[in-house]
N, C-alpha and C positions, 0 to 999 in steps of 0.2 A: 619919264616914268618915275613916279615917286614910289619908292619902296617904303612901306611902313614897317618899322622894326618894333613889333608889339611884343613885349616879353611878357610871358605868363608866369606869374609868381607861383612858386611851389609853395603849397599849403602843408605844413608839417602837423598833422592832426593824428591823435591817437584814438583809435575807435574803442571805446570802453565797453560796448554792448557784449562782445564775446567774454571779455573778463568778467563782467558781472554775472553772466550766465554761468560760468565755470565756478565762480565763488559761491553762487546760491546752490549749484548742485553739490558741492562739497560740504557746504554747511548742513544741507538736508541729510547727506549720508553720515555725517559725524553725529547729528542729532539722533538718528536711528540707531546707530551702532554703539555709542558711548554707554548707554544703560546696560548693554550686553557684556561689557567688558569690565564690570565692577569687580569680579572675582576671577583671578587667573586660574585657580585650582578648582576644578569640579569636584565637590564634597556632597556627600549625603548626610546632612546634619540630622542629629537626633531631634526629636520634638521635645519641647519644653516650655514652661511657662515663666518667661523672664521679662524684664522690663527693657524698653529700647535704650539703647545707648546714645546719648546726645553728642553731637560733634564727631560724626563719622570720619571726618577728615583728619581728626586727631588720634586715630587709633593705629595701632600696629598689629596687624593680623598675622599670627603665627598659625599655620595650618599643619595638621597631620592627616594624610591621605590613608586610604584603605590598605595601602602596601607598607605603610609605617614611615614614608619619606616625609621630611619636615621641610617647610617652605616659610619664608618670609617674604610676604606678598606673593609674588610669582616666582621667585628665585629659590631653588633647592639649596639647602644648606645641611652640612652634618651636624649631628647632635653635639659633637665636641667643639664646634665653632659658634654654637648658638649664643652663649653669653657674651662673647667678645663682640659679635655683631649687634646683638641687642644693646649693649653698652654704648657702642658707637652711635647708635640711632637715638638713644636716650640722651646722650651728651649733646646732640644738635637740638633736640626737643625734649626738654625735662618733663613737660606736662602730658606727654603722650600716654594713652592708655593701651595696655596690652590685653589682646583678646586671643585666646586659643580656640581655633576651629577644628574640632576633631570629627573625622568621618564616622559615621555609625558603624561602619565596619572595621574600624581601626582597632588597634589593641588599646584596651583600658590602660594598661601598663605604660604604653608609649605616651599617651596624653599626660598621664600623672608624672612621668619622668620629665617631660618638657616643663610641666609646672614646678616641680622640685628644683630643677635647674635654675629656673628664674627666681624662685624663692631663696634659693642658696646665694644667688647674686645680689640679693636684696631688694628684689622687685615683689612687693607683696600685694600689689593691686592688680591682679590678674584675673580675667573673666573668661567664662566659657561661653562660646557662641551656640546658639540653638536656633531651630526653626520655630516660629510662632505656632502654638498648639492651639487648635480651636477646640473649645470645651462643648462637649454634646450635651444635649438637653437631659437633665435628670442626673448628670454626673457631679460628684462633689469636688471641690477644690482641695 
């Protein structure tokens, strides 16, 4: 009796199909949700007729909500710490543009106080963000 000792080689393969399926699903989810995450603070901006700011990635968005809370990006900050936080951000990126987004229902004085603090700190190029206003037929500019 001859016994054959046939050894089967173990094949070490990685099945990439499940990995590709998961990555495709994640890509689709991120593509759908990314535009919804542009602004962390829900604001009801006033209507206005202004020009579009170019280079949105180079802007520092300072928001004042309806309750008077101040945010840099999506982080709440006290008014007393505003200038030092802005100075730290500007020292990292000196060409950054500052935009104040004031909620329609926020105090006018609060928005002006934020702007005055920035001007006192030496930042004179500060803009105000508004929603685009559609002009009605027959109205004057």
